[in-house]
C-alpha positions as CSV (number, residue, x, y, z in Angstrom):
1,L,0.0,0.1,-0.2
2,R,3.0,2.5,0.5
3,L,4.6,1.6,-2.9
4,A,1.6,2.3,-4.7
5,N,1.2,5.7,-2.4
6,V,-2.5,5.0,-1.5
7,R,-4.3,7.8,-0.3
8,K,-7.5,8.8,0.5
9,G,-9.9,9.5,-2.9
10,D,-8.1,6.2,-4.1
11,V,-10.6,3.3,-5.4
12,L,-8.3,0.2,-4.8
13,Y,-9.3,-3.3,-6.1
14,D,-7.4,-6.6,-4.7
15,L,-7.5,-9.3,-7.4
16,G,-7.4,-12.3,-5.8
17,S,-8.4,-10.8,-2.7
18,G,-8.5,-14.0,-0.3
19,D,-9.5,-13.5,3.2
20,G,-9.0,-9.3,2.4
21,R,-6.5,-8.1,4.5
22,I,-5.4,-5.9,2.2
23,P,-9.0,-4.1,1.2
24,V,-9.8,-4.2,4.9
25,T,-6.0,-2.8,5.7
26,A,-6.7,0.2,3.0
27,A,-10.1,1.4,4.2
28,K,-8.9,1.6,7.6
29,R,-5.9,3.1,7.6
30,Y,-6.1,5.4,4.8
31,G,-9.6,5.5,4.6
32,V,-10.4,4.5,1.3
33,R,-13.2,2.7,-0.8
34,A,-11.7,-1.1,-1.8
35,V,-12.9,-4.0,-3.3
36,G,-11.8,-7.4,-2.9
37,I,-12.7,-10.0,-5.8
38,D,-12.3,-13.6,-5.3
39,I,-13.3,-16.6,-7.3
40,D,-13.6,-19.1,-4.0
41,P,-16.9,-18.0,-2.0
42,E,-15.8,-19.3,1.5
43,R,-12.7,-16.8,1.3
44,I,-15.2,-13.9,0.3
45,R,-16.9,-15.1,3.5
46,E,-14.0,-15.1,5.5
47,A,-13.3,-11.3,4.0
48,R,-16.7,-10.1,5.0
49,E,-16.0,-11.1,8.6
50,N,-12.9,-9.4,8.2
51,A,-14.4,-6.1,7.2
52,R,-16.8,-6.7,10.0
53,R,-14.4,-7.0,12.3
54,N,-12.7,-4.3,11.4
55,G,-15.3,-1.8,11.3
56,V,-15.0,-0.6,7.7
57,E,-17.8,-2.7,6.5
58,P,-19.0,0.9,4.5
59,L,-15.9,1.3,2.9
60,V,-15.3,-2.3,1.7
61,Q,-16.9,-4.4,-0.3
62,F,-16.0,-8.4,-1.3
63,R,-17.4,-9.8,-4.6
64,T,-17.2,-13.7,-5.8
65,D,-16.0,-13.3,-9.1
66,D,-14.0,-14.0,-12.4
67,L,-10.9,-11.8,-12.5
68,F,-11.3,-12.0,-16.4
69,R,-14.9,-10.5,-16.4
70,A,-15.2,-8.9,-13.4
71,D,-15.4,-4.7,-14.0
72,F,-12.8,-2.6,-12.3
73,R,-12.1,0.4,-14.5
74,D,-13.2,2.5,-11.8
75,A,-10.0,1.4,-10.0
76,T,-6.9,4.3,-8.7
77,V,-4.9,1.3,-7.2
78,I,-5.0,-2.2,-8.5
79,T,-3.2,-4.8,-5.7
80,L,-2.3,-8.4,-6.6
81,Y,-1.0,-11.9,-5.2
82,L,-1.8,-14.0,-8.3
83,L,0.8,-16.6,-9.9
84,P,2.4,-15.2,-12.9
85,D,1.2,-16.9,-15.3
86,L,-2.3,-15.3,-14.2
87,N,-0.8,-12.2,-14.3
88,V,0.6,-12.3,-17.8
89,K,-2.9,-13.6,-18.8
90,L,-4.7,-10.5,-16.7
91,R,-1.9,-8.1,-18.2
92,P,-4.2,-6.9,-21.7
93,K,-7.0,-6.5,-19.5
94,L,-5.3,-4.1,-17.0
95,L,-3.9,-2.4,-20.4
96,R,-7.1,-2.3,-22.1
97,E,-9.4,-0.6,-19.2
98,L,-7.4,1.2,-16.8
99,K,-6.9,4.8,-17.2
100,P,-3.6,6.1,-17.4
101,G,-1.9,6.5,-13.9
102,T,-3.8,3.1,-12.3
103,R,-1.1,2.1,-10.1
104,I,-0.8,-1.3,-10.1
105,V,1.2,-3.4,-7.0
106,S,2.0,-7.1,-7.6
107,H,3.7,-9.2,-4.1
108,Q,6.3,-11.4,-5.7
109,F,5.6,-12.0,-9.5
110,D,6.0,-9.9,-12.6
111,M,4.2,-9.4,-15.4
112,G,6.7,-10.9,-17.9
113,E,7.8,-8.5,-20.2
114,W,6.0,-5.6,-19.0
115,K,8.9,-4.4,-16.8
116,P,7.9,-3.0,-13.6
117,D,8.4,1.1,-13.1
118,E,9.8,0.1,-9.8
119,V,10.9,-3.0,-7.4
120,S,11.2,-2.7,-3.3
121,D,12.3,-5.6,-1.5
122,Q,9.9,-5.9,1.4
123,S,11.1,-8.5,4.0
124,G,12.9,-10.7,1.4
125,R,9.7,-10.4,-0.4
126,R,10.1,-9.0,-4.0
127,I,7.1,-5.5,-4.6
128,N,6.4,-4.6,-8.3
129,F,4.9,-1.4,-8.8
130,W,3.3,-0.1,-12.2
131,L,1.9,2.8,-13.5
132,V,-0.7,2.3,-16.5
133,P,0.4,3.8,-19.2
134,A,-1.1,6.4,-21.4
135,K,-1.5,5.2,-25.0
136,V,0.8,7.4,-27.4
137,E,1.8,5.3,-30.3
138,G,0.7,6.1,-33.7
139,D,1.5,9.3,-36.3
140,W,1.4,13.0,-34.6
141,K,1.2,16.1,-36.8
142,L,2.8,19.0,-35.6
143,S,2.6,22.4,-37.4
144,F,4.7,25.5,-37.2
145,P,4.7,28.4,-39.3
146,G,6.0,27.5,-42.5
147,R,6.4,23.9,-41.7
148,D,4.9,20.4,-40.6
149,Y,6.2,17.6,-39.2
150,T,5.0,14.5,-38.5
151,L,6.0,12.6,-35.2
152,T,5.9,8.6,-35.3
153,L,6.1,7.0,-32.1
154,R,6.1,3.5,-31.3
155,Q,5.1,2.1,-27.7
156,E,6.0,-1.3,-25.9
157,F,4.2,-1.0,-22.2
158,Q,5.7,2.5,-20.7
159,M,8.2,2.6,-23.4
160,I,8.3,5.0,-26.5
161,S,10.5,5.4,-29.3
162,G,9.9,7.0,-32.6
163,Y,11.5,9.9,-35.2
164,L,10.5,13.1,-36.3
165,A,9.9,14.2,-39.8
166,P,10.8,15.6,-42.4
167,G,14.1,17.4,-41.6
168,P,17.3,16.8,-42.8
169,G,16.8,13.3,-42.1
170,Q,15.0,11.7,-39.5
171,M,15.4,13.1,-36.3
172,G,14.9,10.2,-33.7
173,L,13.7,10.5,-30.4
174,R,16.1,10.5,-27.2
175,D,15.8,10.9,-23.5
């Protein structure tokens, strides 16, 4: 929660929420609205009881749902502790549906080719952090008095490359 810089006004979704400890802690410590999603109804019952015991029921909701069908587009923070193959399968949905700037934190496991923006070590455990990037790939037209340019951008997750044309040869991007 610290790595994601959770703050008042955030909407946190914990995917594969289990007993609900992350949404409950987020609601209790930061006063944020939190939603836990898990496929196991027994774990959802445990999570709801955990929220009740901690007095955060008004802020926390738990749902039995399939992560690949669940709607979490209003999230500003996503937390997950899923196996690597699930993270990679979930990655296209996260990138397609979440707003740019949404913060994602994964306990222990990465997302394949999508390299984290930050990695932290917490008591011997790896915590990965990503910001959902804005989609900027494509051709952008720039006009200046007497001159028009095309800025061509290519994007692989948060990494951007490209060039500006026409000019004295193509001018590549750097820094």
